[in-house]
N, C-alpha and C positions, 0 to 999 in steps of 0.2 A: 388237539391243537393247544399248546401251552402258550399262555401270555408271557410277554417279557416280565422278568422279575422287577424292574424299575416301575412298570405300569402298575403291578400288583401293590408294591410298596406305596406308590402314590395314592392309589385307591384306598388302602387301609388307613393311611394317615387323613386323607380327606374325610372318610367315614367318621373317624374318631373326633376330628375337629368339628364336624357338623354336629354330631351328637353332644359334644361338650358345649358347643356354642348355644345350642338349643337349651341345655340344662342351666348353664350359667346365666343365660339371659332371661329365662323365666323363673327359676327358683333361686338363683345366686350360687356363688361359689361355695359357700360354707354348707349349704344344704345339698348340693349336687354329689352323688356317690358315684365313685368310679365304676361300681358294679351296674349302676343304672345306664351310663353311657356306653359301656362295653356291650351290655345286652342289647341296648337299642341299636347299636351299630352291628350286632351279630358277630362281636369279636370277643377275645379273651382279655383278661387283665394283663396277661403276658405281653400281648400285642401293644397294650398302652405302655406298659414298662419299657418295652424294646424301642418304641418310637419316641416316647416323650420323657422317659425317666420316672415321671410322677404326675400327680394332678397339677401341681404348680407348673410343670414343664408344659402341660397341655394348655393351661390357661395362657401361658406366654405365646404359644402357637395360635390360639384363638385371638389374642390381642393383636399379634402380627398380621393376621388375616383381615380383622376389622380395620386396623390402622391403614392397611393398604387400600381398602375400599374407601376410607374417609379422605385419604390423600387424593384419589381419583375424583371424588365428588367435589372437594375443595377446589381442585384445578379446573374442573368444568365450570363452576360458578365464576371463579376469578378470571378465567380466560375471556369472559364476556365483558370485562370492564374496559371502559374507554381509555383509561391512562394507566401508567405503571403504578402510580400512587394508589389509584382505586382498586387495582388488582391486589396490591399488597394488603389494603384494608379489608377487602372482601375475603381474601385467603384467610386472615386471622379471624374475623368475625364469623364466617361460615363454619369454622372449626368449633368455636365456642357454641354457636347455635345447635350444633349436633348434640350437645348435652341435653337437649329436650327429648330426644329419641330414647324410649325405654331400654332397648338392648344396649345401646352405646353408653347411656347413663349408667346402667348397672355394671356392665363389664369393664368399660375403659375408665370410668371416673369414680366408681365406688369400690368395686372389688378389686380391680387392678392395683390401685395405689395401696389398698389395705394389705394385699397379699405380696405384691412385688416391690413395694416401696416407691420412692420418689420417681415419678414419671420422667424427669429430666435425666435419669440414669438408665432408661430403658434403650435398648439397641437402636430403636428408630428415631430417638431424639436427636441424634447427631446429623442425620439427614435433614430433619426439619430445620435445625439451626443453620446448616449450611446453605439451604435454599433461601431462608430468610436473610442471611448475611449477603448473599448474592444480590437479592433484590434491594436491600439497603445500600450496598456499595454502588449499584447502577443509579439509584435514586439521588445518591450523593453526587455522583458524577454528572447528573443532569441538573443539579442545583435545586432539587425539590426538597431535600432534607438538609438540615444544618451541617455545615462542613466540618465541625469539631467533634463529632461523635464517632466512637469506634463501632463499626458495623457488627462485629462478631459479639462484642459485650451487649450492644443494644439487642441483638437478636435473642441472646440468652435471657435477657430481662423481659422481653415481649413474650418469648415462649413460656417463661415462668408465669407471667401474668395471665396468659390465655389459658394455661393449664389450671391455675387457681380459680379462674372465672368459671371454667367448665365444671370443675369439682364443686364450686360453690352452688351452681345451678342443680347439679345432679343430687346434692344432698339437701336441697332446699325443700320446705313444706310446700312452697308455691313456685315450682320451677319457671312457669311462664313469666310471672312478675320478676323473679330474680334475674331471668335472662334479659329482660328489657333493661333493667338497671345496669347489669354487668356489661352489656353491649354498649350502652350509652358512656358509661365510665371508661370502658376500654377505648372507644373511638376518641374520647377526650384526651386520653393518655397519648395516643398515636398523633393526634394533632400537634402536640408539643414538639414532635420531631421535625415538623415542618418548617422551612425557611420563611420567615415572615417577609411579605412583599414590601 
């Protein structure tokens, strides 16, 4: 009984991503060897090259997977907010708070930017900016935020600020204390967008 080719491809990709994610999350990108994760996945180096091109391509796939999981978690937290404004604030701050988690800290906020460059240029960044732009546009229409700001530009600035805050936490000697300061400053920044009563 032969399994469908697509199913086998998906399984091979998933094995390589899982093995790489474990290695990147525990020993880091620089120390992780391609032979280690191909061996732990029971696959060859050829399979890795075929599916991801190289170690950097595999890191991109791992980041895409983690990013998807982070988005789900952010949405779960934000969906419980009583107002659209609080939803917006919770969405942003939950993302920053995830920089306290060791795997996310290392892969998303330390190794990712070091290897792949500016997170604002990553493939997922546009979806995040678009979602934030939609929220700000709706908040503007509801009269919650000031009328004279451009939602897309503001979204890009907020996105940059949250990314910088998360990276600062991830690279801090005291992530807990840094997180508290970063979240407080970030909330203060967002407050400046609100229309004064």
